[in-house]
N, C-alpha and C positions, 0 to 999 in steps of 0.2 A: 597509312601514311607513304608506303615507301615503292609505292603501285606503281614506279613510273621510272622506278630505278635500277636502272640497268648493271651497277658497277660502282666501287667505294667511293667511289668519288661523287656523282650525285647523291649517296648515303650522305655523305657528310656535307653537303650541300644542302639536304633538306633539316638535315639539325641544326647546320650556321644558317638558314633562313628562318627560326626560333630563336635563335638568339642562342646556343648554344658556343660555348667556345671549345668545338671540337677541334683534337688530334688526328691524324690519320698517322697510325704506325701501322707494319706489317700488312695490309691494305683490309685493317679494321678498326673502325672508329672511335672514336674513347673522347673522356674528358677528364681532364685536374681537377682533384677539388678543391677547392680555396673559401678564402671568407664567405666569397659572395654566390658559389652555388658547391656546396657539399654534398656527404651522404650520410644516410643510416641504415643501417640494418638491422632488419628483425626478426625473427623467429614467423612462418611464414601463417600463424594464426592470428598471431599479434599482428603482421601486418594489415590481414583483414579489415581484425578488428580497429585498427587504426586510420584505415581508409573509407569502413563505411564510417565512423567518427565525423570525423570531414568533410565527409560524399558531399556534404550541403552549404557548402562554401569555398569550399577548392577541389582543382581535378586533383587526387596526387598520385605524379607519377613512378610505378612501381617495375622494377625490373627482376624476373626470374629467370631461371632454369629450368629446363623442359624437365628435367629430373626430378619427384613428388617427393616433398617435405625439401627445397632446398630454401633458404634463407631468399629476403627477399627485399630487393636496394631502392631505400625510396630516393628520390633528389626533393633535398630542402635548398629553403635558402637561409638569407641571414638570418645569426640569429640576433632574436628582438630578447635583450637583455640580461644580465651578466652571464659569467661561465660556469662552466659545473664544474664545480669541488671534485676532485678525488673519489672521496664515501661515495659521492651521486652517483659518479662517473661506474664505481665499482661494483655497485647496485643494480647500476644498468647492464652493465659486463656481465653480473649472475641469471640476470633473468633472458642471456642469450642477444642481450640490444648491444651495439654498438656504433659508435662515433668515429666513421673516416676519417685519421687526418691528417688535414692541407696535402697538398699536391699527389693523395691515394689517386692509383688512376682510374678509372671505371669505364669499363668497354659498356659502349650503348649495341643494345640489338644492330643485325641492320636486315632483317626483313622482317613482316608482317605475320611472317607462319610465329608457330610455337615450338618452331626446332632453334636447338639451342638458348640463347642468349634470347627471350623474348621479351617485350612490355606487355605485363597483364592490367595497367591503366599508363597510357601515352602521354608525352606533356603536350600540351596548347606551345609553349614559349616557356625559354626563361625565365621571367621576370614570373610567372606567375604558377610557380614553387614553394607550395608552405612552408613560412618561416620553420629554420631546426625547432626552434625551444616548445612547436605548437606540436609538431610530431611530437619529441619524447613527451609532453601533456599528455596528449591523447594515449600513448602508449602507457603511459602511469597508472592513469585513468582505468584503462580496459584492466592490468596489474592487479588493480584494486579491488575488480569486481564489476565495476560500473560499465560493465560489454554489451551492447546495441544484443535485445533476448533474440534476433533471428540469427546470431551470431556464438550463443548462447549451448545452440542446439552440434551446433560444425565437431 
C-alpha cells in the first residue's frame, strides 16, 4: 500500500485517495472517528474470529501493534440500526470490546511492515468498511460459541 511513499504527506495522500478523512499531526496520519467512520476495539482472538466470520462478504480493516496480544482496532462504517443501550455497552466492555467515541483519534499505519502500528488487513477504501452493528453482531456470535472451527484451535 505504501511501497512508493517516502514521507508522511505521501502516506496521507494514499489514504485520501481511498476516501479516508485523514489528518497529518506531528508527522503521523490519523482519523477522527465520526458517525460515518468509526472504530471498534477487540481482543485479538475475538478480532480474528470476527474477521473470519465476515471474510466472505467484507474486507475487515484491522490495525494492531507489533507487540503480542495487543487489541485489534477494526474500522467500521455507520451503524445500521438503533443505538446500543448502556446495559449492552457494559456487557460488551466486560468482554474487552470497546466502541470508540466520536472524535476519538485513531493513528493509522504509515508503512507496510509490521513495525509499530500495522494493518492486519488493509482497507480497500473508506466506503467498503463493514457497518459497526455487523462487527458487533459477529463478536457476539463468537462469544456465544458459534466461532468457526478453524479458530477454536487458536
